[in-house]
Backbone as JSON Lines, residues from 0, in Angstrom:
{"i":0,"aa":"M","n":[0.85,-1.17,0.0],"ca":[0.0,0.0,0.0],"c":[0.89,1.23,0.0]}
{"i":1,"aa":"D","n":[0.46,2.25,-0.67],"ca":[1.2,3.51,-0.63],"c":[0.36,4.57,0.07]}
{"i":2,"aa":"E","n":[0.97,5.73,0.34],"ca":[0.3,6.76,1.12],"c":[-0.94,7.34,0.44]}
{"i":3,"aa":"R","n":[-1.05,7.21,-0.88],"ca":[-2.22,7.75,-1.58],"c":[-3.47,6.91,-1.37]}
{"i":4,"aa":"S","n":[-3.32,5.65,-1.03],"ca":[-4.49,4.78,-0.86],"c":[-4.91,4.6,0.6]}
{"i":5,"aa":"V","n":[-4.33,5.37,1.51],"ca":[-4.62,5.22,2.94],"c":[-6.09,5.5,3.25]}
{"i":6,"aa":"K","n":[-6.63,6.62,2.8],"ca":[-8.02,6.97,3.14],"c":[-9.01,5.92,2.67]}
{"i":7,"aa":"A","n":[-8.84,5.43,1.47],"ca":[-9.76,4.43,0.93],"c":[-9.63,3.08,1.63]}
{"i":8,"aa":"S","n":[-8.5,2.84,2.27],"ca":[-8.24,1.53,2.89],"c":[-8.52,1.49,4.38]}
{"i":9,"aa":"L","n":[-8.78,2.62,5.0],"ca":[-9.04,2.64,6.44],"c":[-10.23,1.75,6.79]}
{"i":10,"aa":"N","n":[-10.1,1.03,7.89],"ca":[-11.12,0.11,8.4],"c":[-11.42,-1.06,7.47]}
{"i":11,"aa":"Q","n":[-10.49,-1.35,6.57],"ca":[-10.62,-2.5,5.67],"c":[-9.74,-3.65,6.18]}
{"i":12,"aa":"R","n":[-10.07,-4.85,5.73],"ca":[-9.23,-6.01,6.03],"c":[-7.98,-5.94,5.17]}
{"i":13,"aa":"V","n":[-6.84,-6.19,5.8],"ca":[-5.56,-6.16,5.1],"c":[-4.77,-7.41,5.48]}
{"i":14,"aa":"R","n":[-3.73,-7.67,4.69],"ca":[-2.88,-8.84,4.94],"c":[-1.43,-8.4,4.88]}
{"i":15,"aa":"L","n":[-0.62,-9.02,5.73],"ca":[0.82,-8.81,5.72],"c":[1.48,-9.97,4.99]}
{"i":16,"aa":"P","n":[2.76,-9.85,4.64],"ca":[3.44,-10.93,3.93],"c":[3.43,-12.27,4.66]}
{"i":17,"aa":"D","n":[3.27,-12.26,5.98],"ca":[3.22,-13.53,6.73],"c":[1.88,-14.24,6.6]}
{"i":18,"aa":"G","n":[0.9,-13.61,5.9],"ca":[-0.39,-14.22,5.64],"c":[-1.47,-13.93,6.66]}
{"i":19,"aa":"I","n":[-1.13,-13.25,7.73],"ca":[-2.1,-12.95,8.78],"c":[-2.9,-11.71,8.38]}
{"i":20,"aa":"E","n":[-4.22,-11.75,8.61],"ca":[-5.09,-10.63,8.27],"c":[-5.39,-9.78,9.5]}
{"i":21,"aa":"Y","n":[-5.53,-8.48,9.27],"ca":[-5.8,-7.5,10.3],"c":[-6.83,-6.5,9.77]}
{"i":22,"aa":"K","n":[-7.25,-5.59,10.66],"ca":[-8.07,-4.45,10.25],"c":[-7.16,-3.22,10.28]}
{"i":23,"aa":"F","n":[-7.11,-2.48,9.17],"ca":[-6.25,-1.29,9.06],"c":[-6.97,-0.13,9.73]}
{"i":24,"aa":"V","n":[-6.44,0.36,10.85],"ca":[-7.14,1.38,11.64],"c":[-6.49,2.76,11.64]}
{"i":25,"aa":"A","n":[-5.21,2.86,11.29],"ca":[-4.56,4.17,11.3],"c":[-3.27,4.16,10.5]}
{"i":26,"aa":"A","n":[-2.9,5.34,10.06],"ca":[-1.61,5.53,9.39],"c":[-0.81,6.54,10.21]}
{"i":27,"aa":"I","n":[0.47,6.29,10.32],"ca":[1.37,7.13,11.11],"c":[2.44,7.69,10.17]}
{"i":28,"aa":"I","n":[2.62,9.0,10.21],"ca":[3.64,9.65,9.38],"c":[4.76,10.12,10.29]}
{"i":29,"aa":"N","n":[5.98,9.75,9.95],"ca":[7.16,10.15,10.73],"c":[8.12,10.91,9.83]}
{"i":30,"aa":"K","n":[8.91,11.79,10.45],"ca":[9.9,12.55,9.69],"c":[11.25,12.44,10.39]}
{"i":31,"aa":"N","n":[12.27,12.1,9.62],"ca":[13.63,12.04,10.13],"c":[14.15,13.46,10.27]}
{"i":32,"aa":"E","n":[14.52,13.85,11.47],"ca":[14.97,15.23,11.72],"c":[16.26,15.57,10.99]}
{"i":33,"aa":"D","n":[17.12,14.59,10.79],"ca":[18.41,14.84,10.16],"c":[18.3,14.97,8.64]}
{"i":34,"aa":"T","n":[17.56,14.07,8.02],"ca":[17.5,14.05,6.56],"c":[16.25,14.71,5.99]}
{"i":35,"aa":"G","n":[15.22,14.88,6.81],"ca":[13.97,15.46,6.33],"c":[13.09,14.48,5.58]}
{"i":36,"aa":"E","n":[13.51,13.22,5.52],"ca":[12.73,12.2,4.81],"c":[11.55,11.75,5.67]}
{"i":37,"aa":"Y","n":[10.45,11.42,5.0],"ca":[9.27,10.9,5.66],"c":[9.21,9.38,5.5]}
{"i":38,"aa":"W","n":[8.62,8.7,6.48],"ca":[8.31,7.3,6.33],"c":[6.96,7.06,6.98]}
{"i":39,"aa":"Y","n":[6.26,6.06,6.47],"ca":[4.88,5.81,6.85],"c":[4.76,4.45,7.52]}
{"i":40,"aa":"Q","n":[3.9,4.39,8.53],"ca":[3.63,3.15,9.22],"c":[2.13,2.92,9.27]}
{"i":41,"aa":"A","n":[1.73,1.67,9.41],"ca":[0.32,1.31,9.52],"c":[0.07,0.74,10.92]}
{"i":42,"aa":"K","n":[-1.06,1.11,11.49],"ca":[-1.5,0.53,12.76],"c":[-2.61,-0.46,12.42]}
{"i":43,"aa":"L","n":[-2.39,-1.72,12.77],"ca":[-3.3,-2.79,12.41],"c":[-3.88,-3.43,13.67]}
{"i":44,"aa":"K","n":[-5.19,-3.66,13.65],"ca":[-5.87,-4.29,14.77],"c":[-6.04,-5.77,14.49]}
{"i":45,"aa":"D","n":[-5.66,-6.59,15.45],"ca":[-5.8,-8.04,15.32],"c":[-7.28,-8.41,15.28]}
{"i":46,"aa":"L","n":[-7.68,-9.26,14.36],"ca":[-9.08,-9.64,14.21],"c":[-9.55,-10.63,15.27]}
{"i":47,"aa":"K","n":[-8.62,-11.33,15.92],"ca":[-9.0,-12.32,16.92],"c":[-8.79,-11.8,18.34]}
{"i":48,"aa":"A","n":[-7.65,-11.18,18.58],"ca":[-7.35,-10.59,19.89],"c":[-7.64,-9.09,19.77]}
{"i":49,"aa":"H","n":[-8.85,-8.7,20.09],"ca":[-9.35,-7.36,19.79],"c":[-8.6,-6.22,20.48]}
{"i":50,"aa":"S","n":[-7.85,-6.5,21.52],"ca":[-7.1,-5.44,22.19],"c":[-5.64,-5.42,21.76]}
{"i":51,"aa":"S","n":[-5.31,-6.17,20.71],"ca":[-3.94,-6.28,20.24],"c":[-3.76,-5.52,18.92]}
{"i":52,"aa":"Y","n":[-2.69,-4.74,18.84],"ca":[-2.38,-3.95,17.64],"c":[-0.97,-4.27,17.18]}
{"i":53,"aa":"R","n":[-0.73,-4.03,15.9],"ca":[0.6,-4.24,15.32],"c":[0.95,-3.01,14.49]}
{"i":54,"aa":"I","n":[2.17,-2.53,14.64],"ca":[2.68,-1.42,13.84],"c":[3.68,-1.99,12.84]}
{"i":55,"aa":"C","n":[3.53,-1.61,11.57],"ca":[4.43,-2.12,10.54],"c":[4.61,-1.07,9.45]}
{"i":56,"aa":"K","n":[5.49,-1.35,8.52],"ca":[5.7,-0.46,7.38],"c":[4.45,-0.45,6.51]}
{"i":57,"aa":"L","n":[4.06,0.72,6.05],"ca":[2.86,0.85,5.22],"c":[2.99,0.05,3.93]}
{"i":58,"aa":"E","n":[4.18,0.0,3.36],"ca":[4.35,-0.7,2.09],"c":[4.23,-2.22,2.21]}
{"i":59,"aa":"E","n":[4.25,-2.76,3.44],"ca":[4.08,-4.2,3.65],"c":[2.61,-4.62,3.63]}
{"i":60,"aa":"V","n":[1.69,-3.66,3.72],"ca":[0.27,-3.94,3.87],"c":[-0.39,-4.1,2.5]}
{"i":61,"aa":"E","n":[-1.22,-5.13,2.37],"ca":[-1.96,-5.4,1.14],"c":[-3.45,-5.53,1.48]}
{"i":62,"aa":"V","n":[-4.29,-4.78,0.79],"ca":[-5.73,-4.83,1.03],"c":[-6.29,-6.16,0.55]}
{"i":63,"aa":"V","n":[-7.14,-6.77,1.36],"ca":[-7.8,-8.04,1.01],"c":[-9.1,-7.7,0.31]}
{"i":64,"aa":"D","n":[-9.33,-8.29,-0.86],"ca":[-10.56,-8.02,-1.61],"c":[-11.75,-8.74,-1.06]}
């Protein structure tokens, strides 16, 4: 997933490369103070353990159809 598809993908089922599915609940934008580069992270809610979340690279996330 890239940063342009974040809004359309919020609250959708997504999958990581390990095959586990989650609900995409938030995107996090970070900026490196030294280089000025941005990087994006996804906050994913576990579908089975409802109080469990996972933070990962946004580009690792794939929307499940």
